[in-house]
C-alpha positions in Angstrom: 17.3 61.4 250.8 19.1 62.1 247.9 20.9 58.5 248.4 17.3 56.7 248.6 16.5 58.5 245.4 19.7 57.7 243.3 19.1 54.2 244.5 15.5 53.9 243.6 16.5 55.2 240.3 19.2 52.5 239.6 17.3 49.7 240.7 14.4 51.0 238.5 17.3 51.0 235.7 18.4 47.5 236.4 14.4 46.3 236.5 14.1 48.1 233.0 16.8 46.4 231.5 16.4 42.9 233.2 12.8 42.7 231.6 13.7 44.3 228.2 16.4 41.4 228.1 14.2 38.6 229.5 11.9 39.9 226.2 15.0 39.4 223.8 15.5 36.0 225.2 12.1 34.8 224.9 11.5 36.2 221.6 15.0 34.4 220.4 13.6 31.2 222.3 10.4 31.5 220.2 11.9 31.7 216.6 14.4 28.9 217.9 11.1 26.8 218.7 9.6 27.1 215.7 13.1 26.5 213.7 13.5 23.4 215.4 9.6 22.3 214.6 10.1 22.9 210.9 13.2 21.4 210.6 12.2 18.0 212.3 9.3 18.0 210.4 11.6 18.3 207.3 13.3 15.5 208.0 10.9 13.6 209.2 9.0 14.1 206.0 12.8 13.3 204.2 12.9 10.0 206.2 9.6 8.8 205.4 10.2 9.4 201.6 13.3 7.5 201.8 11.3 4.8 203.4 8.7 4.6 200.6 11.9 4.3 198.1 13.7 1.7 200.0 9.9 -0.4 200.1 10.3 0.3 204.0 12.9 -2.3 204.3 15.2 -0.6 206.2 14.4 -0.8 209.9 17.0 2.1 210.6 15.4 4.8 208.7 12.2 3.6 210.6 13.5 3.8 214.1 15.1 7.3 213.3 11.7 8.3 212.0 9.8 7.1 214.9 12.5 8.7 217.0 12.0 12.3 215.6 8.4 12.1 215.5 8.4 11.6 219.4 10.8 14.5 219.7 8.5 16.5 217.5 5.4 15.7 219.6 7.2 16.2 222.9 8.1 19.9 221.6 4.6 20.5 220.4 3.7 19.6 224.3 6.0 22.2 225.3 5.2 24.7 223.0 1.7 24.2 224.3 2.1 24.4 228.2 4.9 27.3 227.3 3.7 30.5 226.0 6.3 32.6 224.8 3.8 35.5 223.7 1.8 35.9 226.9 5.8 36.0 229.1 6.9 38.4 226.7 3.7 40.9 227.0 4.2 40.3 230.8 8.0 41.2 230.9 7.2 43.9 228.0 4.4 45.5 230.9 7.3 45.4 233.7 9.6 47.4 231.5 7.6 49.8 230.4 6.2 50.4 234.2 9.5 50.3 235.3 10.4 53.1 232.6 7.5 55.3 233.3 8.1 55.2 237.0 12.2 55.8 236.7 11.2 58.7 234.4 8.7 60.5 236.7 11.2 59.9 239.1 14.0 61.8 237.4 11.7 64.7 237.0 10.9 64.8 240.7 14.2 64.2 241.6 15.1 67.8 242.6 12.1 68.6 244.6 11.1 65.5 246.0 9.4 65.4 249.4 9.5 62.8 251.9 5.8 62.0 251.2 6.5 61.4 247.7 9.5 59.5 247.9 7.7 57.0 250.2 4.7 57.1 247.6 7.4 56.2 244.9 8.7 53.6 247.0 5.0 52.1 247.4 4.7 52.1 243.8 8.0 50.6 243.0 7.0 47.5 245.6 3.6 46.9 244.0 5.6 46.8 240.6 8.1 44.3 242.0 5.4 42.0 243.6 3.6 41.9 240.3 6.2 41.5 237.9 7.5 38.0 237.0 10.5 36.4 237.1 13.5 36.7 234.9 15.6 33.9 234.1 19.6 33.8 234.8 20.8 34.6 231.0 18.7 37.8 230.9 20.4 39.0 234.5 23.4 37.7 233.3 23.3 39.5 229.6 22.3 42.8 231.5 25.0 42.6 234.0 27.2 42.1 231.4 26.5 45.0 229.5 26.9 47.4 232.3 
């Protein structure tokens, strides 16, 4: 039974870490998307001003401007469909739940009974079933740090 408790504890530790890393990945991606969006808008604005200065004679500037505008529109649609804050909240909640269970298991570890272990297993299974999917990057970072 001690082996089962150790396995549960290790799995909860990994779950907690990987969901924390997933939060970091989504947070960084959210910031990157905002920066890319602002940079694209600035470049498009500069291209528009340069077209004004050249009296709109440069078709190359017009084509580049149209292409970057389409890219910005695509990025805007992507951001509308991919809610980083909601995903961050889901992974943060899962990480907190895993940490709470892990801490309780650590306290009960020395005196745990079979019935209590079964209760932990059920609770952990419920956590895993409701947890959002983590990406390869978060898993890779977590495994690299161990």
